[in-house]
C-alpha positions in Angstrom: 1.0 111.3 64.3 1.4 115.0 65.0 0.0 117.9 63.1 2.2 120.4 61.4 2.9 123.1 64.0 4.6 125.6 61.7 2.2 127.9 59.8 2.9 128.5 56.1 5.3 131.3 55.6 3.8 134.3 53.8 5.9 135.7 50.9 5.5 139.2 49.6 5.3 139.4 45.8 8.0 142.1 45.9 10.4 139.4 47.3 9.8 137.2 44.2 12.0 137.7 41.1 10.6 139.4 38.0 9.3 137.3 35.2 7.3 134.8 37.3 4.2 135.1 35.2 2.2 132.4 33.5 0.8 132.6 29.9 -2.8 131.9 29.2 -3.6 128.9 27.0 -5.6 130.3 24.0 -6.8 126.9 22.9 -4.1 124.2 22.2 -1.3 126.8 22.4 0.7 125.1 25.1 3.4 124.4 22.3 3.7 128.2 21.9 3.6 129.0 25.6 6.4 126.5 26.5 8.7 128.0 23.8 7.8 131.6 24.8 8.5 130.9 28.5 11.9 129.4 27.6 12.8 132.4 25.4 11.5 134.9 28.0 14.0 133.5 30.5 17.0 133.2 28.1 19.4 135.9 29.4 20.9 137.0 26.1 17.4 137.4 24.5 16.0 139.2 27.6 19.0 141.5 27.6 18.6 142.3 23.9 15.0 143.4 24.3 15.3 145.0 27.7 18.2 147.2 26.3 15.9 148.5 23.5 17.9 146.9 20.8 14.6 146.5 19.1 12.1 149.1 20.2 8.6 148.5 19.1 7.8 152.3 19.1 10.8 153.1 16.9 9.9 150.3 14.6 6.4 151.5 14.2 7.6 155.0 13.2 10.1 153.4 10.8 7.2 151.4 9.2 5.2 154.6 8.6 2.9 154.5 11.6 2.9 158.2 12.3 1.0 161.2 11.3 -2.7 160.4 10.4 -3.0 157.1 12.1 -6.2 155.2 12.3 -7.9 154.5 15.6 -7.2 150.8 15.1 -3.5 151.4 14.7 -3.4 153.7 17.8 -5.2 151.0 19.8 -2.8 148.4 18.6 0.2 150.5 19.5 -1.1 151.3 23.0 -1.8 147.7 23.8 1.4 146.3 22.5 0.3 145.3 19.0 1.7 146.9 15.9 -0.5 146.9 12.9 1.0 149.4 10.5 -0.9 151.1 7.7 0.0 148.4 5.3 -1.2 145.7 7.7 2.2 144.2 8.3 3.1 142.7 11.7 6.4 142.4 13.5 7.2 139.4 15.7 10.2 141.3 17.1 7.9 144.1 18.2 5.6 141.5 19.8 8.5 140.0 21.7 9.6 143.5 22.9 6.1 144.1 24.2 5.9 140.7 25.8 9.3 141.2 27.6 8.1 144.6 28.9 4.8 143.2 30.3 6.1 139.8 31.6 8.9 141.4 33.6 6.7 143.8 35.5 5.8 143.0 39.1 2.4 141.9 37.9 1.6 138.2 38.7 -1.6 137.7 36.7 -1.3 135.4 33.7 -0.5 137.2 30.5 -2.4 136.5 27.3 -0.1 136.2 24.2 -3.0 136.7 21.8 -1.3 139.6 19.9 1.9 137.5 19.5 -0.1 134.5 18.3 -2.0 136.6 15.7 1.3 138.1 14.5 2.9 134.7 14.2 -0.1 133.6 12.2 0.5 136.4 9.8 4.1 135.2 9.4 3.2 131.5 9.2 -0.2 131.4 7.7 0.1 127.6 7.0 0.1 127.1 10.8 -2.7 129.5 11.6 -5.2 127.5 13.7 -6.1 126.7 17.2 -5.0 123.1 16.7 -2.0 121.5 18.3 1.3 122.3 16.7 4.9 121.1 17.0 6.9 123.3 19.5 10.1 122.9 17.4 8.3 124.0 14.2 6.9 127.0 16.1 10.3 127.8 17.5 12.0 127.8 14.1 9.2 129.7 12.4 9.1 132.3 15.2 12.9 132.9 15.2 12.8 133.2 11.4 10.2 135.9 11.7 12.1 137.8 14.4 15.4 137.4 12.5 13.8 138.6 9.3 12.6 141.8 10.9 15.7 142.5 13.0 17.9 142.1 9.9 15.8 144.8 8.1 16.4 147.2 10.9 
């Protein structure tokens, strides 16, 4: 029995394709993470968001988040959230933010907490850290995104 004589090949992160980034489990949120990973790597959806078809900054202005904005709203806007003055949330804006962050060269896991919170605003009956059905999440999430994109 011989030992392995070839050393492991070192790979530079710049050689890896974009989008290789895990999602943190926020407590029984693997149902959400698996659906989000699938959607993040769906070319038509990725192309839609990367071509600014739904731009979270434009959407915020359209929803009245301009002028005298509270510190909370500024903080939300800077970190990818989008609480507007009226407290509404936009799943499409959260997807836009997630696509922007996930497809950077960064390799650290991403925490989809803002997306989860926005989804809870859309589907209050499913707002918990308990296990959920991935298909139910998928349908609910697409409904929330479609609802917002249709208004734009």
